C-alpha positions in Angstrom: -64.3 21.3 -125.1 -67.8 20.9 -123.8 -68.0 19.4 -120.3 -70.8 17.8 -118.3 -71.1 21.0 -116.3 -71.8 22.9 -119.5 -74.4 20.4 -120.5 -76.1 20.6 -117.1 -76.0 24.4 -117.1 -77.5 24.5 -120.6 -80.2 21.9 -119.5 -81.2 23.9 -116.4 -81.2 27.3 -118.3 -83.5 25.7 -120.9 -85.8 24.4 -118.2 -85.9 27.9 -116.5 -86.7 29.5 -119.8 -89.4 27.0 -120.7 -93.1 28.0 -120.2 -94.8 26.8 -117.1 -97.1 23.7 -117.6 -100.8 24.4 -117.8 -102.6 25.1 -114.4 -104.6 21.8 -114.6 -101.3 19.8 -114.9 -99.7 21.7 -112.1 -102.8 21.3 -109.8 -102.9 17.5 -110.5 -99.2 17.2 -109.8 -99.6 19.2 -106.6 -102.5 17.1 -105.4 -100.8 13.8 -106.2 -97.5 14.8 -104.5 -98.6 16.8 -101.5 -102.2 15.8 -100.7 -102.8 12.2 -102.0 -101.4 10.3 -98.9 -101.3 13.2 -96.6 -103.2 14.6 -93.7 -103.4 18.2 -92.4 -100.5 17.8 -90.0 -98.2 16.5 -92.7 -99.3 19.1 -95.1 -98.4 21.8 -92.5 -94.9 20.4 -92.4 -94.7 20.5 -96.3 -95.8 24.2 -96.2 -92.8 25.0 -94.1 -90.4 22.8 -96.1 -91.7 23.3 -99.7 -93.1 26.9 -99.7 -92.5 27.5 -103.4 -94.3 24.3 -104.4 -97.2 25.0 -102.1 -97.6 28.5 -103.5 -97.5 27.1 -107.1 -100.2 24.6 -106.0 -102.4 27.3 -104.6 -102.1 29.4 -107.7 -102.7 26.4 -110.0 -105.9 25.4 -108.1 -107.2 28.9 -108.0 -106.6 29.3 -111.7 -108.5 26.1 -112.6 -111.4 27.1 -110.3 -111.6 30.5 -112.0 -111.7 29.2 -115.5 -114.4 26.9 -117.0 -113.4 23.2 -116.9 -114.8 20.1 -118.7 -117.6 18.8 -116.4 -116.3 16.3 -113.9 -112.7 17.7 -113.9 -112.7 19.2 -110.4 -114.3 16.0 -109.0 -111.8 13.8 -110.8 -108.7 15.7 -109.5 -110.0 15.7 -105.9 -111.1 12.1 -106.0 -108.2 10.6 -107.8 -105.2 12.8 -107.6 -106.1 14.2 -104.2 -107.4 10.8 -103.0 -110.3 12.3 -101.2 -113.8 10.9 -100.7 -116.5 13.5 -101.1 -120.2 13.4 -100.1 -121.2 13.4 -103.8 -119.5 13.3 -107.2 -120.2 16.9 -108.3 -117.8 19.6 -109.3 -119.5 21.9 -106.9 -118.6 19.7 -103.9 -115.0 19.3 -105.3 -114.7 23.1 -105.7 -115.8 23.6 -102.1 -113.2 21.1 -101.0 -110.5 22.8 -103.1 -111.5 26.2 -101.8 -111.1 25.0 -98.2 -107.7 23.5 -99.1 -106.4 26.8 -100.5 -107.8 28.7 -97.5 -106.0 26.4 -95.1 -102.7 26.5 -97.1 -102.8 30.3 -97.2 -103.4 30.4 -93.4 -100.4 28.0 -92.8 -98.2 30.1 -95.2 -99.1 33.3 -93.3 -97.1 36.2 -94.6 -95.7 34.0 -97.4 -99.1 33.3 -99.0 -99.4 34.5 -102.6 -101.6 37.5 -103.3 -105.3 36.6 -103.7 -106.4 35.9 -107.2 -108.4 38.8 -108.7 -111.6 37.5 -110.4 
């Protein structure tokens, strides 16, 4: 007899075995959930309470910045998913903002920060 616990276990095992979503999707989700309506003080609290999600966000952001994106992508995710006003609507300005975000997150994570991405 199959029980609900068996179904749940199978569901969670399948999710664990599934491939990770693409970096752009993970970065967008991270920005919407942790950055969109946040400020640095709230984000510092999230770093302590959601370390794994913050690490995944850093890695996703660094991955999309290290690979070519469709023009306007970085600006779009910062402006819309991150809910941040930038001085102009260029990917270069958005990349600088994202870089500062990852630097701050790494600093707040301290010893728990992920290894730096090798270019």
